[in-house]
C-alpha positions as CSV (number, residue, x, y, z in Angstrom):
1,M,154.8,62.8,-59.4
2,I,156.3,59.5,-58.4
3,D,155.6,56.9,-55.6
4,L,157.9,55.5,-53.0
5,L,157.4,51.7,-53.3
6,G,160.2,50.3,-51.1
7,I,162.8,51.4,-48.6
8,G,166.0,50.1,-47.0
9,A,168.4,51.6,-44.6
10,R,171.5,50.9,-42.4
11,T,172.2,53.4,-39.7
12,P,174.0,53.4,-36.3
13,V,170.7,52.9,-34.6
14,G,169.2,50.2,-36.9
15,L,170.0,47.6,-39.5
16,T,166.8,48.1,-41.4
17,A,164.7,51.1,-42.5
18,P,161.7,50.5,-40.0
19,A,164.1,49.9,-37.1
20,S,166.2,53.0,-37.9
21,A,163.1,55.3,-38.2
22,A,161.6,53.9,-35.0
23,A,164.9,54.4,-33.1
24,I,165.4,57.9,-34.4
25,R,161.8,58.8,-33.4
26,A,162.4,57.4,-29.9
27,G,165.5,59.6,-29.5
28,I,167.9,56.7,-29.3
29,S,171.5,57.8,-29.7
30,R,174.4,55.7,-30.9
31,L,177.1,58.4,-30.7
32,R,180.2,56.8,-29.3
33,E,184.0,57.2,-29.0
34,F,185.6,56.2,-32.3
35,A,189.2,54.9,-32.7
36,F,190.5,58.3,-33.7
37,A,192.6,60.6,-31.6
38,T,192.3,64.3,-32.1
39,M,195.3,66.6,-32.2
40,R,194.9,67.0,-28.4
41,G,195.1,63.2,-28.0
42,E,191.4,63.0,-27.1
43,P,188.9,60.5,-28.4
44,L,186.3,61.7,-30.9
45,I,182.6,61.2,-30.6
46,I,181.0,59.8,-33.9
47,G,177.8,58.2,-34.9
48,A,179.3,54.9,-36.1
49,D,177.8,51.5,-37.1
50,A,178.5,49.2,-34.2
51,R,178.9,46.1,-36.5
52,L,181.7,47.6,-38.6
53,K,185.2,47.6,-37.2
54,D,186.7,51.0,-36.5
55,A,189.7,50.0,-38.6
56,L,187.5,49.9,-41.7
57,Q,187.9,53.1,-43.6
58,G,185.3,55.4,-45.3
59,P,184.8,54.0,-48.8
60,A,184.9,50.4,-47.5
61,R,182.4,51.2,-44.9
62,M,180.1,52.9,-47.5
63,V,180.1,49.6,-49.5
64,E,178.9,47.7,-46.5
65,L,176.2,50.2,-45.7
66,A,175.0,50.7,-49.2
67,T,174.8,47.0,-50.1
68,S,172.8,46.3,-46.9
69,A,170.3,49.0,-47.7
70,V,169.9,47.9,-51.4
71,A,169.4,44.3,-50.4
72,E,166.6,45.2,-47.9
73,A,164.8,47.6,-50.3
74,L,164.7,45.1,-53.2
75,A,164.0,42.0,-51.0
76,D,160.3,42.0,-51.7
77,F,160.4,42.8,-55.4
78,A,160.2,39.9,-57.9
79,P,163.0,40.5,-60.5
80,G,160.9,38.8,-63.1
81,A,158.2,41.4,-62.9
82,V,160.7,44.3,-63.4
83,P,163.8,42.8,-64.9
84,E,165.6,46.2,-65.3
85,C,166.0,49.1,-62.8
86,E,167.9,52.3,-62.9
87,L,170.3,52.7,-59.9
88,W,171.0,56.3,-58.9
89,L,173.8,57.1,-56.4
90,A,174.0,60.1,-54.1
91,L,177.6,60.1,-52.8
92,P,179.9,62.4,-50.9
93,E,181.5,65.3,-52.7
94,Q,185.2,64.9,-53.3
95,R,187.2,65.3,-50.1
96,P,190.3,63.8,-48.5
97,G,189.6,60.0,-48.3
98,F,187.0,60.0,-51.0
99,D,187.9,60.5,-54.7
100,D,186.5,59.4,-58.0
101,H,187.9,55.9,-57.6
102,A,186.2,55.5,-54.3
103,A,182.9,56.8,-55.8
104,A,183.2,54.2,-58.6
105,T,183.9,51.4,-56.1
106,V,180.7,52.3,-54.1
107,A,178.6,52.6,-57.2
108,R,179.8,49.2,-58.6
109,A,179.2,47.5,-55.3
110,S,175.7,48.9,-55.0
111,A,174.9,47.8,-58.6
112,D,176.2,44.3,-57.7
113,A,173.9,44.1,-54.7
114,A,170.9,44.8,-57.0
115,R,172.1,42.2,-59.5
116,Q,172.4,39.6,-56.7
117,R,168.6,40.2,-56.2
118,G,168.1,39.3,-59.9
119,F,167.8,42.8,-61.4
120,R,169.7,44.0,-64.4
121,T,170.8,47.5,-63.7
122,R,173.3,50.3,-64.4
123,A,174.6,52.7,-61.8
124,T,174.6,56.5,-62.3
125,I,176.1,58.9,-59.8
126,G,173.2,61.4,-59.9
127,G,174.1,63.7,-56.9
128,R,176.7,64.7,-54.5
129,G,176.7,65.8,-50.9
130,H,173.8,66.4,-48.5
131,A,171.5,67.4,-51.3
132,G,172.5,64.5,-53.6
133,V,169.3,62.5,-53.1
134,M,167.2,65.5,-54.2
135,Q,169.4,65.9,-57.3
136,C,168.7,62.2,-58.1
137,V,164.9,62.5,-57.6
138,R,164.7,65.7,-59.6
139,R,166.3,63.9,-62.6
140,I,164.0,60.9,-62.1
141,L,160.9,63.1,-62.1
142,A,161.9,64.2,-65.6
143,V,162.1,60.6,-67.0
144,E,159.0,59.8,-69.1
145,D,159.2,56.0,-68.9
146,A,156.3,55.0,-66.7
147,E,157.4,51.4,-66.4
148,R,160.9,51.9,-65.2
149,L,161.8,51.2,-61.6
150,H,164.3,53.6,-60.0
151,V,166.5,52.8,-57.0
152,V,168.1,55.8,-55.3
153,V,170.9,55.1,-52.8
154,G,172.2,57.8,-50.6
155,V,175.3,56.7,-48.6
156,D,178.1,58.5,-46.6
157,S,180.6,57.9,-43.9
158,Y,182.9,60.3,-42.2
159,C,184.6,57.4,-40.4
160,D,187.8,57.8,-42.3
161,D,191.2,59.0,-40.9
162,E,192.0,61.4,-43.8
163,C,188.5,62.9,-43.7
164,L,188.5,63.4,-39.9
165,V,192.0,65.1,-40.0
166,W,190.7,67.4,-42.7
167,L,187.6,68.3,-40.8
168,E,189.6,68.8,-37.6
169,Q,192.1,71.1,-39.3
170,A,189.2,73.1,-40.7
171,R,187.8,73.4,-37.1
172,R,184.5,71.8,-38.1
173,L,184.4,68.9,-35.6
174,A,182.3,69.2,-32.4
175,Q,185.0,69.3,-29.7
176,D,186.2,71.6,-27.0
177,G,187.3,75.0,-28.3
178,V,185.4,74.8,-31.5
179,R,182.3,77.0,-31.9
180,G,179.6,75.4,-34.1
181,G,181.3,72.1,-34.9
182,F,179.3,69.0,-35.9
183,T,179.3,65.3,-34.9
184,P,180.2,63.1,-37.9
185,G,178.0,60.1,-38.7
186,E,177.4,57.4,-41.3
187,A,174.4,55.8,-42.9
188,A,172.9,54.5,-46.1
189,G,169.3,54.8,-47.3
190,C,167.6,53.3,-50.3
191,L,164.4,54.5,-52.0
192,V,162.6,52.4,-54.6
193,L,160.6,54.8,-56.8
194,G,158.1,54.1,-59.6
195,R,155.1,55.7,-61.3
196,R,151.6,54.9,-60.1
197,R,151.0,52.5,-63.1
198,L,154.1,50.5,-62.3
199,G,153.2,50.3,-58.6
200,A,149.7,48.9,-59.6
201,L,151.3,46.3,-61.9
202,L,153.6,45.2,-59.0
203,K,150.7,45.3,-56.6
204,R,152.7,47.6,-54.3
205,R,151.0,50.1,-52.1
206,P,153.0,53.3,-52.0
207,L,154.6,54.4,-48.8
208,A,154.6,58.0,-49.9
209,T,154.2,60.2,-53.0
210,I,156.9,62.7,-54.1
211,S,155.2,65.5,-55.9
212,G,158.2,67.6,-56.7
213,A,161.9,68.3,-56.1
214,G,163.9,71.5,-56.5
215,V,167.7,72.1,-56.8
216,H,169.6,75.4,-56.9
217,Q,173.1,76.6,-56.5
218,E,174.1,78.9,-53.6
219,T,176.6,81.6,-54.4
220,Q,177.2,82.8,-50.9
221,L,179.3,79.9,-49.6
222,R,180.7,79.0,-46.2
223,D,183.8,81.2,-46.7
224,S,181.7,84.2,-47.7
225,D,182.1,87.3,-45.6
226,A,178.3,87.9,-45.7
227,G,177.3,84.3,-45.2
228,S,174.3,82.7,-47.0
229,F,171.1,84.7,-47.5
230,G,169.1,81.6,-48.0
231,L,168.3,82.4,-51.7
232,A,169.1,79.1,-53.2
233,M,167.4,77.1,-50.5
234,S,164.3,79.2,-50.8
235,K,164.2,78.7,-54.6
236,A,164.7,74.9,-54.2
237,V,161.8,74.6,-51.7
238,L,159.5,76.7,-53.8
239,D,160.4,74.7,-56.9
240,A,159.6,71.5,-55.0
241,A,156.3,73.0,-54.0
242,A,155.3,73.9,-57.6
243,G,151.8,72.8,-58.2
244,L,150.9,72.9,-54.5
245,D,148.4,75.5,-53.2
246,L,150.5,77.4,-50.7
247,P,150.1,78.1,-47.9
248,A,147.1,75.6,-47.7
249,H,149.4,72.8,-48.7
250,A,152.4,73.8,-46.6
251,A,154.6,71.2,-45.1
252,D,153.4,69.8,-41.8
253,A,156.8,68.4,-40.9
254,V,160.2,69.5,-42.0
255,Y,163.3,67.4,-42.1
256,C,166.5,69.5,-42.4
257,D,170.2,68.6,-42.3
258,I,171.2,71.4,-39.9
259,N,174.0,69.9,-37.9
260,G,175.1,72.6,-35.4
261,E,177.3,74.6,-37.8
262,R,176.6,78.3,-37.6
263,Y,176.6,78.9,-41.3
264,R,173.7,76.5,-41.9
265,S,171.7,77.7,-38.9
266,E,171.9,81.3,-40.1
267,E,170.9,80.2,-43.6
268,W,167.8,78.5,-42.1
269,G,166.7,81.7,-40.5
270,L,166.9,83.8,-43.7
271,F,165.4,81.0,-45.7
272,A,162.4,80.9,-43.4
273,T,161.7,84.6,-43.9
274,R,161.7,84.1,-47.7
275,A,159.8,80.8,-48.1
276,H,157.6,80.8,-45.0
277,A,154.5,80.1,-47.1
278,A,155.8,76.5,-47.6
279,L,156.1,75.9,-43.9
280,R,153.3,75.1,-41.4
281,S,155.7,76.0,-38.5
282,L,159.4,76.9,-38.0
283,Q,160.1,73.6,-36.2
284,Y,162.3,71.0,-38.0
285,Q,163.6,67.6,-37.4
286,T,167.3,66.6,-37.6
287,F,169.1,63.4,-36.8
288,C,172.5,64.7,-35.5
289,G,171.7,63.9,-31.8
290,S,171.0,60.3,-32.8
291,I,173.3,59.2,-35.6
292,G,175.4,62.3,-36.3
293,D,175.6,64.2,-39.6
294,V,175.1,61.5,-42.3
295,G,176.0,63.6,-45.3
296,A,174.8,62.3,-48.7
297,A,172.6,59.8,-46.9
298,F,170.4,62.5,-45.3
299,G,167.8,62.8,-48.1
300,A,167.1,59.1,-48.1
301,I,167.0,58.7,-44.4
302,A,164.8,61.7,-44.0
303,S,162.4,60.4,-46.7
304,I,162.2,57.0,-44.9
305,A,161.5,58.8,-41.6
306,A,158.6,60.7,-43.3
307,A,157.2,57.6,-45.0
308,Q,157.2,55.7,-41.7
309,S,155.4,58.5,-40.0
310,F,152.7,58.2,-42.6
311,A,152.5,54.4,-42.4
312,R,152.5,54.3,-38.5
313,G,150.0,57.2,-38.1
314,Y,152.1,59.6,-36.1
315,A,152.8,62.2,-38.8
316,R,151.8,65.7,-37.9
317,G,150.0,66.0,-41.2
318,P,149.9,64.6,-44.7
319,R,152.8,66.6,-46.1
320,A,156.6,66.5,-45.3
321,L,159.4,68.6,-46.7
322,V,162.9,67.2,-46.9
323,M,165.6,69.9,-47.4
324,A,169.4,69.8,-47.4
325,G,172.5,71.8,-48.5
326,S,175.7,70.3,-49.8
327,D,179.1,71.7,-48.7
328,S,179.9,73.0,-52.2
329,S,176.8,75.0,-53.2
330,T,173.9,72.7,-54.0
331,R,170.7,73.2,-52.2
332,G,167.9,70.6,-52.6
333,A,164.3,70.0,-51.4
334,M,161.4,67.7,-52.1
335,F,157.8,67.3,-50.9
336,L,156.5,64.0,-49.8
337,H,152.8,63.2,-49.2
338,D,150.8,60.6,-47.3
339,P,149.5,58.3,-50.1
340,R,146.2,57.9,-48.3
341,L,145.4,61.6,-48.8
342,E,142.3,62.0,-50.9
343,G,142.9,63.9,-54.1
344,R,146.7,63.6,-53.9
345,P,148.4,65.9,-53.1
């Protein structure tokens, strides 16, 4: 179990975490025409940061997004109280326009942003793709050091010519003539995590408590003739719920990265039949209509949305489930709890 002690975010609908969560809740959309022409010569609709020039390409955009989120999340922490922190990166999986060199560049820039706040840190790429943040959290939960501060950064941007051409050729972009395409987006989210003892020393009231995270690998991938049966996602969610009394402690709200692609929607249906005890209802929240598919940033942005719902008093209940599936095979999930809940969780 670990507490969420600080947050930061940069999204197309907000320059900070609270502003982004409020705008997403209000249904504000910042999907717009991007400076990219499809093979038909038509403009493409993308969830893009209005303050970044369209000419700026994916990895460079991720640096701007990630450093903004890190600076916000650490702004209220005194570096003298916790001189060292562990920086964990959830980055896109390898794809056209994003290779190992690009990943190293984003990781280095994120670490530099933490150092500018006075923290000594090292950066570890702890997860990839939509489920990357859950991979990071799962590793953090296994760390025994109760006095170490952990900073998780999830960042992604599909606003890159090479990436968009690749997606269009694979018929995955939402456009005329494509069934089940998705709208690309971009965002960065930052979660500052620490054990309860550390939070007390820092005099930080937790925004949420993460009780567990689960990660599994799906064998029935996108190109499978049968499609996904939801096995890996079911295992990931039930692992995240280990220690909870299901169905009494089922999730009151679910944040899922479903983006309109048929494969993931079918997976959700089969997952729900296997792990229904972990769900209070079959409703879920997604951000695609507001900021597009934000890839590796999803887990952090969803956690921020859940934490803000607790803090602002509009949560459906004291427990939230964040779940996502990376393109390759990784499925991840984690349970967040309202820290004001008596007898947590």
